[in-house]
N, C-alpha and C positions, 0 to 999 in steps of 0.2 A: 644508799644509792648504788645501783648496779650499772657499771660502766663498761662498755666495749670500746677498746682502743684499736683504731685502724693502724696497725704497726707500720705498714709500708710508708705512710705519710707522716706519722708521728715521729719516726726515727730520722727524718731528713729535715733540712733547712733550719738552721738555728739550734741553740742549745737549751732552750727553756722548757720545751715540751716534755721530754723524757723525765727530768728530775721532778717537775711539777706533777706529772701523772703518778710517778712513784710515791711522791709525798701524799697524794690523794689516797692511795692504797694504804699508806702508813696511818692515815686518819681513820681507817676502818672501813672505807668503802670497798665494795666488791668490784675489783678491777680485773678484767680479762684482756690480755694483749694478744690480738689476732695478727700473726705474721712474724717477721724476722726481727731480731735485735731488741728483745724486751729488756727493760732496765733491770739492773741487779738489785732486786728487792724481794724479800721473802713473802711479801704480801701481794705481789702481782702474779696472777696465774697465766702462764703462757698458753696460747691456743694455737696449735700448729696447723690445723685444717678446719675448713668449714664444717666438716662432719662433727668435730668436737663441740661446735656451738649448738648442736641439737638440744633442745629443751631449755636453753638459756634465753631468758627474756631480759633485755637491757632497758634501763630507764633512759640512758643517753649513750650516744656514740661520739667519740672524741678522736680527732686526728689533726693532721696538718692540711696544707692546701689540697685541692681536689675535692670539692664539695660533692660532686656526683658519686665519687667512690665511697665517701662517707655515708651518703644516703643509701647506697646499696647495702653497706654493712649494717646500717640501722634497720633496713627492711628485713634483713636476715634474722634479726633478733627483736623485731617489733619495737624498736626504740621510739620513745616519744619526743626526744630532743636530739638535735645535732649541734655539736660545737666544733668549730674549726679554729685552730691556732694558726693564723695566717699572716700575710703581710700585704702591703699595697701592690707590689709587683704581681703577686699571685692573683689578687682581686682584679687587677687590670686585665688579666688574661682569662677571666672566667668565660666559659663557653655557655651556649644556650642551655646545655644540660646542667651545668653548675647552677645557673640562675633558677632553673626549674627545680632542681634539688633543694636549693635554699628555701624556696617557697612551698615545697611539698611537705615540710615538717617544721616544727618550731625550731628555728636555727639561731645560733649566737656565734660570736667570734671573739677571740682575744688577739690583740696586736701589740706591737712595741709602741711605747709612747712617742718615739721619734718618727714613727710611721703614721701617726694619727691623721695629720692633715692630708697626706697623700691618699690614705685609705678612705677618708671622708669624700674625696673627689670621685672615687670609684664606687662608693656606696649608693649614689644616686637616690633612689626612693627607698632604700633599705632603712628600717627604723634604727636610729643611732643608739637607742637605749639597749639594744641587743649587743653592743660592742663594749668590751672591757679592755683595759690596758694592763700589760704586765708591769711589775714593779720596776723600780730603778735599782734594786739590790743586785749585787753580783750573783751570777749563777752558781749554785752550790756544787761542790765537787762530788758530793754523795747525796743520795735521797735524804731530804730533811722536811719532815711534816710541818715544822714551824716556820719554814721560809714563806715570805709574803706572796710569792707566786702561787703557792698551793692554796692560800686563802682566796686569792683572786679567781683561780680556776674553780674551786669548790663553790664559791658564792655565785659565780656566773652560771654554773650548772643548776644550782638550787633555784635561782631566780627564773631561769628558763623553764624548769619543770613546773614551778608554781604558776607560771603564766601561760603555759601551752594549752591549758583547758579553757582559758578566758573566762574564768569564773569570778563572781563577785567575792569580796573579802569574806572569809569564813572564820568560825571560831577555832581556836587551837587549845591544846593542852600544853601549857608551859610547866616543865617539871624540874625540880631540884634534883641533883644527883646523889650526893652522899647522905645517907640516912633516909632517903626517899626511894631511890631505885636500887641502891646497893648498900651493903652493911657499912655503917660509919666506922672509919679507921683513923680519924684524926686527919693529919696531912698525908693523904694517900698519893704516893709517887711511884709505886710499884704496880704494874699491871697485874701481877700475880696475886695481889691483895684484893682484887675485885671479887665480890660475891653478891649475886643478885638476891634481893630480899624475897621471901616467899610470896607468891601471888603476883609478883611484878610482871612477868611475861604475859600472864593471862589478862591482867589489867590493861597492858599496853595493846594487846591484840584486840580487846574489846573496843578501845578508843579508836584504833586504826580501822577496825571493821565498820565503824560509823563514819568513816571518811573524815576524821578529825586529825589534823597534823600533830605530830609529836615533836616538841622542841625542848631540848634540855637547856636550862639556864643555870649557870653555876658560878659561885664565887671561888676563885682559886688564888687566895691571898698568899699561899705558900710560895708563889713565884716572886711576888713583891717583897716578901720577907726573906728571900734568899734560901728557902728550905729546899726547893727543887727548881728545875729549869722549865722553860716553856715547852721544850720538847717532851719532858716527862708528862706534862698534862695531855699532850696529843697522844702519847703512847697509851695512857690509861683510857682516854676517850676512844681511841681506836679499838682497844680490847673490849670496851663496853659495846661498841657497835657490833663487833664480831660475835660476842656472847649472845646478844639479843637476836642476831640473825639466825643463830642455831635454834632459836625458839620461834622463828617465823615473824620477827619484828624488825622493821626498818625505821630508824629515826629519820625525821625530815630535816633536822638541823641541830647543831650544837653551838651554843654561844657561851663564852665564859669571860669573866673579868680577872685578869692576872695581877691587878694592882694592890699595893699595900693599903690597908684601911685608912691610913692617914693622908693618902694622896688626894682625897676629895673628888674622885672621878665620878662621872655620871652613870658609869656602867655597873658599878658594884651595887648589888641588891642591898637595901630596898630602892635604889635608883632604878629608873625604868628605861634607860637608854638601850639595853640589850633587847628588851621586849619590843620597843619601838623599831629598832633595826630589823628584828625578825619580822615584824608586821609588814614593813616595807618590802623586805626580800621575798617573803612567803605569801604576800597578799592576804593578810589576816585581819580579823575584826577584834580589836582589843576589848571592846565593851562586852562581847559575848564569850570571851576566853577565860580560862582558869589558870591560875598559878598555884601549884601544889608543892608543899615541902614540909620538912620536919622542924622548921623554925618559923617564928612569927614574922620574921622579916620577909620570908617567902610569901606568906599571905599578904603582908603589907605591900609587897611589890605588885602583886596582881591588882590589889585595890587601887594603888596609886596610878596604875596604867588605865584605870577605868573599868577593869573587869572584876573577877571574883578571886578571893584569896582563901585557900584551903590549907588547913594544918592537918598533917597526919601524925599519928602517935608513934611511928617508928623512929629510929635514930634518937634525936634529942626531943622528939615530939611531946612525950609525956611531961618532961620537965618544962618545956615551953608552955604547954597547956596550963600548968599550975601557976604560971606567971601572967596569964591573961588578966588584964585590968590593972597592972602595976604602973601604968602611965607611960611606959616606954613607947608604945604605939597608940595612935589616936583611936584606932578601931580594933575591935576583936576580929579574928578570922571569921569569914562568912559561914564556914562549916568546919567541923573537926571530925575526922574519921580515924578508925583504928589503923588503916593502911590504905595503900593506893588502890586496892581492889574496890573498896567501898567508895572511894572518891571517884573512881572511874565510872562505877555504876550510876552514881548521882549525876555526874556530868553528862554522860552519854544519853541519859533519859531526856535531857534537854527540854523539859516542860516549862511552861510559863511559871508554874508554881515554884520550880527550882530557881529559875533565873530571876524571878521577881521576889525571891526570898520569902514566898508566902507559905 
């Protein structure tokens, strides 16, 4: 996701905006801060003048109160979505220009929970589903990609981008990370250990060129087992986003389960909670989607969600293929391919013969 921050408004009024925006950059999103007082983050790119924005196309523009100013910044970079981190007082003072700006692009807002009722009274005919609430957690003293505010900001932007086109639910490519996109390293906690598998960038570009969203779904039990922190997962995922961006690939979303396998959560694959959450956030059709990975549980997850389950022979894939039929899973994978490139070619073709398994 490519985000332009309107620094003049984001740096004022309250303390949640700057650390949340810095955390968004820490998660690997391309964040450009236009104006004064950028946060102290190695991943936020300061932009001193409008001239430096030349050639940059943003997906979204983010800032504080002053919707008309945000809309202008968005117009400069052809942003499809506007998100204001605002409050009830600012909303009560919206001008005609602010109201016009809100309606001129797909807009969303994040407000404090204690401000919700007052903000609702000012929202009038504005769709309430476009409003999100900041967390009740203390504001971090330093940028923290694992802070709940970052999750709220990230998902609010992703949901807005998915809805701005007003399209019907569409198929998605749900992808495992380790052994599918990157070389299997065991419990990977060091971003420097990331290495893309051969053919992965080309496969992802082919899927993206077909206007199919790319959503990473990953089990990260190392957090629950105490092997590494939640922040380490975001560091690695952030590096993955940046690596793929150098190959012309933007991921639509990343979801992962941090729980210990014995916790019995619904989000750990082959549970389907993460796919269902992604489908709601991203407006996706699970029955026409694919879940691809190097383990049978990845394929089983796609099947359990009502879609297609694909096993790739990278990572643990060949070992897993040899165990098909041992009774651990009720169904065999719908397809088995040497790698993601072949899986992508099959999925993108999208013919009735493929989807009908004929």
